[in-house]
C-alpha positions in Angstrom: 0.0 0.0 0.0 1.5 3.4 -1.1 1.2 6.5 1.1 0.0 9.2 -1.2 -2.4 12.2 -1.0 -5.6 12.5 -2.9 -4.0 15.1 -5.2 -1.1 13.0 -6.1 -3.2 9.9 -6.9 -4.7 11.8 -9.9 -1.2 12.3 -11.4 0.5 9.2 -10.2 -1.8 6.2 -10.8 -1.5 3.0 -8.8 0.8 0.4 -10.5 -0.9 -2.6 -11.8 0.0 -5.7 -9.8 1.3 -8.7 -11.7 -0.8 -11.2 -9.7 -4.6 -10.7 -10.1 -6.5 -11.8 -7.0 -9.7 -13.7 -7.7 -12.9 -12.0 -6.9 -14.5 -13.1 -3.6 -18.2 -13.5 -3.9 -20.0 -12.3 -0.8 -23.4 -14.0 -0.2 -25.3 -11.7 2.1 -28.7 -13.3 1.6 -30.5 -15.0 4.5 -30.2 -18.8 4.7 -32.8 -20.9 2.9 -34.0 -22.4 6.2 -35.5 -19.0 7.1 -38.0 -19.1 4.3 -38.9 -22.8 4.4 -42.5 -23.7 5.4 -43.5 -24.8 8.9 -44.3 -28.4 8.0 -40.8 -28.9 6.4 -39.0 -27.6 9.5 -41.1 -29.8 11.7 -40.3 -32.9 9.7 -36.6 -31.9 9.8 -36.6 -31.5 13.6 -38.3 -34.9 14.0 -35.8 -36.5 11.7 -32.9 -35.0 13.7 -34.5 -36.2 17.0 -35.1 -39.8 16.1 -32.5 -40.4 13.4 -29.6 -37.9 13.9 -26.9 -37.6 11.4 -23.7 -39.6 12.1 -20.7 -37.4 12.1 -17.1 -38.4 12.3 -15.3 -38.0 15.7 -14.1 -34.6 16.4 -10.3 -34.1 16.3 -9.0 -31.5 18.7 -5.6 -30.0 17.8 -5.5 -27.7 20.9 -4.4 -28.6 24.3 -7.2 -28.9 26.9 -7.1 -26.4 29.8 -8.5 -27.1 33.2 -10.8 -24.2 34.0 -12.2 -25.7 37.2 -15.8 -25.4 38.0 -18.0 -24.3 35.0 -19.8 -21.0 35.2 -23.2 -22.5 35.1 -22.4 -24.9 38.0 -20.9 -22.0 39.9 -24.1 -19.9 39.5 -26.3 -22.8 40.7 -24.3 -23.2 43.9 -26.0 -22.0 47.1 -24.6 -18.9 48.8 -23.1 -20.7 51.8 -20.9 -22.9 49.7 -19.4 -19.8 48.0 -18.7 -18.3 51.4 -16.9 -21.4 52.6 -14.9 -21.7 49.3 -13.8 -18.0 49.6 -12.7 -18.5 53.2 -10.7 -21.6 52.1 -9.0 -19.7 49.3 -8.0 -17.0 51.8 -6.6 -19.5 54.4 -5.0 -22.0 52.1 -4.8 -20.7 48.5 -4.4 -23.2 45.6 -0.8 -23.7 44.4 -0.7 -23.2 40.7 2.1 -24.3 38.3 4.4 -21.5 36.9 2.9 -19.6 34.0 4.3 -20.5 30.6 4.7 -17.5 28.3 5.0 -18.2 24.6 5.3 -14.6 23.5 8.4 -12.5 23.6 8.4 -9.7 26.2 8.5 -6.1 24.9 10.0 -3.2 26.9 7.2 -0.6 27.1 8.8 1.5 29.7 6.9 2.7 32.8 3.3 1.6 33.0 0.5 4.1 33.0 -0.6 3.1 36.5 2.9 3.7 37.8 3.0 7.1 36.2 -0.4 8.1 37.7 0.7 6.9 41.2 3.7 9.3 41.3 3.4 12.7 43.0 3.0 15.9 41.1 6.6 17.2 41.8 8.0 14.1 40.2 6.3 14.8 36.9 7.4 18.5 37.2 11.0 17.6 37.6 10.8 15.1 34.7 9.3 17.8 32.4 12.0 20.3 33.4 14.7 17.7 32.7 13.2 16.9 29.3 13.2 20.7 28.5 16.7 21.4 29.7 18.4 18.2 28.4 16.1 16.2 26.1 16.8 12.6 25.4 18.8 12.0 22.2 16.9 9.7 20.0 18.3 7.7 17.1 17.7 8.8 13.5 14.3 7.8 12.1 14.7 5.3 9.3 12.1 6.0 6.6 11.3 3.2 4.2 8.9 5.2 2.0 10.2 7.5 -0.8 9.2 11.1 -0.9 6.8 12.3 -3.7 8.0 15.3 -5.6 5.6 17.9 -6.9 2.5 16.8 -5.0 0.8 20.0 -6.4 1.7 20.2 -10.1 3.2 23.4 -11.4 0.5 23.8 -13.9 -2.1 24.5 -11.2 -2.9 28.1 -10.2 -4.0 28.6 -6.6 -6.1 31.7 -6.4 -7.3 33.2 -3.1 -10.8 34.2 -2.4 -11.9 37.7 -3.5 -13.1 38.4 0.0 -9.6 37.8 1.3 -8.0 40.1 -1.3 -10.4 43.1 -1.2 -10.0 45.2 1.9 -12.5 48.0 2.4 -14.8 49.5 5.0 -17.9 47.8 5.8 -21.0 49.8 5.0 -24.3 49.3 6.9 -27.3 50.8 5.2 -30.1 52.1 7.5 -33.3 50.1 7.7 -36.3 51.2 5.8 -38.9 53.0 7.9 -41.9 50.9 8.8 -45.3 52.1 8.0 -47.7 52.5 10.9 -50.5 50.0 10.4 -51.9 50.1 13.9 -55.6 50.9 14.3 -56.7 53.8 16.6 -57.9 52.6 20.0 -61.3 53.8 21.1 -61.1 54.7 24.8 -64.7 55.9 25.1 -66.8 54.0 27.7 -69.4 51.7 26.4 -72.5 51.1 28.4 -73.1 47.4 29.1 -76.7 46.1 29.1 -78.3 45.4 32.4 -79.3 41.7 32.8 -82.2 41.1 35.1 -81.5 38.4 37.7 -84.0 36.3 39.5 -84.1 37.0 43.3 -82.5 34.3 45.4 -84.9 32.9 47.9 -83.8 33.2 51.5 -83.2 30.1 53.5 -85.6 29.6 56.4 -85.2 27.7 59.6 -87.4 24.8 58.3 -85.1 24.2 55.3 -82.0 24.3 57.5 -83.5 21.7 59.9 -84.5 19.4 57.0 -80.8 19.4 55.6 -79.4 18.6 59.1 -81.9 15.7 59.5 -80.9 14.3 56.1 -77.2 14.5 56.8 -77.7 12.7 60.1 -79.6 9.9 58.3 -76.8 9.5 55.8 -74.2 9.5 58.6 -76.0 6.6 60.4 -76.3 4.6 57.1 -72.5 4.9 56.4 -71.6 4.0 60.0 -73.9 1.0 59.8 -72.3 -0.2 56.5 -68.8 0.2 58.0 -69.7 -1.7 61.1 -71.2 -4.6 59.1 -68.0 -4.9 57.0 -65.9 -5.0 60.1 -68.1 -7.7 61.6 -67.9 -9.7 58.4 -64.1 -9.5 58.3 -63.8 -10.6 62.0 -66.2 -13.5 61.4 -64.2 -14.7 58.4 -61.0 -14.5 60.3 -62.4 -16.5 63.3 -63.9 -19.0 60.9 -60.5 -19.8 59.3 -58.9 -20.3 62.7 
């Protein structure tokens, strides 16, 4: 892969590779089993249940790793067993074999967690030391070749006219707005007088009748509440 800009690609086309890779056909359509009818999928499930397909034995090329108790079995364990196992791990932890590393270690310098655990004056002194006497790094070896004349000489780069013309900004005054408001009539307008029916005055007989009805309603509601309480007590005593 060549490292070029978009402008250079128009003038320097990609070289044609000698080996032509075959086109990879991507099939993004859903599987045929998704559109098959219900009776066909039912028959296929019954056939797999009663007469399953005989497959050759599986050949494992990787080494088995003892992972201990499976996650499903660990979740089904009662809570007191996990407490006892945690106490046992604290008192007598399991002795594991030494770890076998197959990858080559790479020197990454100081870890980020160690850098964050330092005090602020340590980073201040380190920054001052880098500013006064920076670390001498080896020369960078570039494997890519520089591209000459990324912008061809036949191109003319013209600036925008707004960047070239420098003049005072002129702000024209706004046009006067026409007064379209209607005059407000502040003269008083006489409102028509509506004749109202006279309200009959309450007498002592009407007041006594309302008090008597309210007492009757109060006795009815108290009686209903007492009946419900007696019913609930009778049901509770009957169960016991």
